[in-house]
C-alpha positions in Angstrom: 0.0 0.0 0.0 1.3 3.4 -1.1 2.2 5.8 1.7 -0.1 8.8 1.4 2.5 11.3 2.7 5.2 10.0 0.4 2.8 10.2 -2.5 1.9 13.8 -1.7 5.6 14.7 -1.4 6.4 13.1 -4.8 3.4 14.9 -6.3 4.6 18.2 -4.9 8.1 17.6 -6.2 6.8 16.7 -9.6 4.8 19.9 -9.7 7.8 21.9 -8.7 10.0 20.1 -11.3 7.4 20.9 -14.1 7.2 24.5 -13.0 11.0 24.8 -13.1 11.0 23.0 -16.5 8.3 25.3 -17.8 10.3 28.4 -16.7 13.4 27.0 -18.4 11.5 26.3 -21.5 9.8 29.8 -21.5 13.2 31.4 -20.9 14.7 29.4 -23.8 11.9 30.3 -26.2 12.0 33.9 -25.1 15.8 34.1 -25.6 15.4 32.4 -29.0 12.8 34.8 -30.0 14.9 37.8 -29.0 17.8 36.4 -30.8 15.7 35.9 -33.9 14.4 39.4 -33.7 17.9 40.8 -33.4 19.0 38.8 -36.4 16.0 40.0 -38.4 16.7 43.6 -37.4 20.3 43.3 -38.3 19.4 41.6 -41.6 16.9 44.4 -42.4 19.6 47.0 -41.7 22.0 45.3 -44.0 19.3 45.2 -46.7 18.5 48.9 -46.3 22.2 49.8 -46.5 22.6 47.7 -49.7 19.6 49.3 -51.3 20.8 52.8 -50.3 24.2 52.1 -51.8 22.6 50.7 -54.9 20.4 53.8 -55.4 23.3 56.2 -54.8 25.4 54.3 -57.4 22.6 54.5 -60.0 21.6 58.1 -59.4 24.3 60.7 -60.5 25.1 63.6 -58.3 22.4 66.2 -58.4 23.1 68.8 -61.2 21.2 72.1 -61.7 18.4 71.5 -64.1 18.0 75.2 -64.8 19.4 76.8 -68.0 22.8 78.4 -68.1 21.1 81.7 -68.4 19.4 81.3 -65.1 22.6 80.2 -63.4 24.4 83.2 -64.7 21.5 85.5 -63.7 21.5 84.1 -60.1 25.2 85.0 -59.7 24.5 88.4 -61.1 21.6 89.1 -58.7 23.7 88.1 -55.7 26.1 90.9 -56.7 23.7 93.7 -57.6 20.5 93.4 -55.5 22.1 94.7 -52.3 23.3 97.8 -54.1 19.9 98.4 -55.6 18.1 97.8 -52.3 20.3 100.2 -50.3 19.9 103.1 -52.9 16.1 102.4 -53.3 15.5 102.4 -49.5 17.4 105.6 -49.1 14.6 107.4 -50.9 12.2 107.9 -47.9 10.7 111.3 -48.7 8.0 110.1 -51.0 6.9 107.1 -53.0 7.2 109.3 -56.2 10.9 109.2 -55.7 11.0 105.5 -55.4 8.6 105.0 -58.4 10.9 107.1 -60.5 14.0 105.2 -59.3 12.3 101.9 -60.2 11.2 103.0 -63.7 14.6 104.5 -64.6 16.6 101.5 -63.5 14.3 99.0 -65.3 14.4 101.2 -68.5 18.2 101.6 -68.3 18.7 97.8 -67.9 16.6 97.0 -70.9 18.2 99.7 -73.0 21.7 98.5 -72.1 21.0 94.9 -73.3 20.0 95.9 -76.8 23.4 97.2 -78.0 25.0 94.1 -76.4 22.7 91.8 -78.4 23.5 93.7 -81.6 27.2 93.5 -80.9 26.9 89.7 -80.5 24.9 89.2 -83.7 26.8 91.8 -85.8 30.0 89.7 -86.6 27.8 86.9 -88.0 25.8 89.3 -90.2 29.0 91.0 -91.4 30.6 87.7 -92.4 27.4 86.8 -94.3 27.5 90.1 -96.2 31.2 89.6 -97.1 30.5 86.2 -98.4 27.6 87.4 -100.6 29.9 90.2 -102.0 32.6 87.6 -102.9 30.1 85.4 -104.6 28.5 88.2 -106.6 31.8 89.9 -107.5 31.9 90.7 -111.2 35.3 89.8 -112.9 34.8 92.5 -115.5 35.8 95.8 -113.8 33.8 98.8 -115.0 35.5 102.0 -116.1 34.0 103.8 -113.2 36.0 101.6 -110.9 39.2 102.8 -112.5 38.5 106.4 -111.6 41.1 107.9 -109.2 39.6 110.9 -107.3 42.1 113.7 -106.7 39.8 116.7 -105.9 38.0 117.2 -102.7 34.6 117.2 -104.3 35.3 113.9 -106.1 35.8 112.0 -102.8 32.8 110.2 -101.5 31.9 111.5 -98.0 32.8 109.3 -95.1 29.7 107.5 -93.7 28.7 109.0 -90.5 29.0 106.7 -87.6 25.8 106.3 -85.7 26.2 107.2 -82.1 25.0 104.5 -79.7 22.0 105.6 -77.7 22.7 106.2 -74.0 21.5 103.3 -71.9 20.2 105.7 -69.2 17.6 108.0 -70.5 15.4 110.3 -68.5 11.7 109.5 -68.4 9.5 112.6 -68.8 7.2 113.5 -65.9 9.0 111.4 -63.3 10.6 112.6 -60.1 14.0 114.1 -60.6 15.6 112.9 -57.3 14.6 109.3 -58.0 16.0 109.7 -61.5 19.3 111.0 -60.2 19.6 108.2 -57.6 18.8 105.6 -60.3 21.5 107.0 -62.6 24.1 106.6 -59.8 22.9 103.1 -59.0 22.9 102.0 -62.7 26.5 103.2 -63.1 27.4 100.9 -60.3 25.8 97.8 -61.8 25.8 98.3 -65.6 29.2 96.6 -66.3 28.2 93.6 -64.2 25.0 93.2 -66.1 26.7 93.5 -69.5 29.5 91.1 -68.6 27.1 88.5 -67.4 24.9 88.9 -70.5 27.9 88.8 -73.0 29.4 85.7 -71.2 26.4 83.7 -72.5 27.6 84.2 -76.1 31.3 83.5 -75.4 30.7 80.2 -73.7 29.4 78.2 -76.7 29.7 80.7 -79.6 26.6 81.4 -81.6 24.6 78.2 -81.2 20.8 78.5 -81.1 20.6 77.6 -77.4 22.8 80.5 -76.6 20.1 82.9 -77.9 17.6 81.0 -75.7 19.9 81.6 -72.7 20.2 85.3 -73.5 16.5 85.6 -73.9 15.8 83.8 -70.6 18.5 85.9 -68.9 16.9 89.2 -70.1 13.3 88.2 -69.3 14.1 86.8 -65.9 16.4 89.7 -65.1 13.7 92.3 -65.6 11.0 90.1 -63.9 13.2 89.6 -60.8 14.1 93.2 -60.6 10.4 94.1 -60.6 9.7 91.5 -57.9 12.6 92.7 -55.7 11.3 96.3 -56.1 7.9 95.1 -54.9 9.6 93.5 -51.8 11.6 96.6 -51.1 8.5 98.7 -51.1 6.6 96.3 -48.9 9.5 96.2 -46.4 9.5 100.0 -46.3 5.8 100.1 -45.8 5.8 97.5 -43.0 8.8 98.9 -41.3 7.7 99.6 -37.6 8.0 103.1 -36.3 9.2 103.5 -32.7 6.4 104.8 -30.4 7.4 107.7 -28.2 7.7 106.5 -24.6 5.3 108.1 -22.1 6.7 110.4 -19.4 4.5 111.3 -16.5 6.7 114.2 -15.5 6.6 115.6 -19.0 2.8 115.5 -19.0 2.7 117.1 -15.5 5.0 119.9 -16.6 2.8 120.6 -19.6 -0.3 120.9 -17.4 1.5 123.2 -15.0 2.6 125.5 -17.8 -0.9 125.5 -19.2 -2.3 126.6 -15.8 0.3 129.4 -15.5 -0.6 130.7 -19.0 -4.3 130.7 -18.2 
């Protein structure tokens, strides 16, 4: 016959053993799961690194997608905008002065680019005319070509050279002070504008895309100047004015003086 006490002790030991075994098994499974998670995390990190390296190898370094004309214009604006801003904001007496300044600068910039464009195109046109003259040259020289002029009246007058129009032209009806300030400002920035504009023809000679660059440069230059003028005016308008601090003693003195007078 089985001893009851001994049976209870064995049953209790068995329960304790199963409990210990269960804890060991749970610990093992937990540790295994953590190890698996760490391995998966490390694996994902490796995969992400490989994908990132693959993408960076396939995609070239970022290059500016804008035209050469825009790139040249950006460099120009960095150099001239601060000069224009300082001179514009110095005109604080009236908006008429600033409106005149704005109109004269924009007009002068546009006028200065036209002779530069003609100077770029002229060599090509002259070469074309010379070629046409060579092709159409008549071998039989006319008698008139043999004539040697010796008197003053027989000489053909020298063709008068056309004077290039001034880039800066006064605009009728606009404020004189604004015009004078604009003239000084334009003298500071004119060479920088022309050098930037002419550089677009020197880079790749007279290809068609160069004309596109020059057109974009001119259009965006005038547009950006107008936009900056708008910002300058807005900043002047929104500029806070310092309020006069109150002074009780000052107010009291005024009251006392008023009483004495009355």
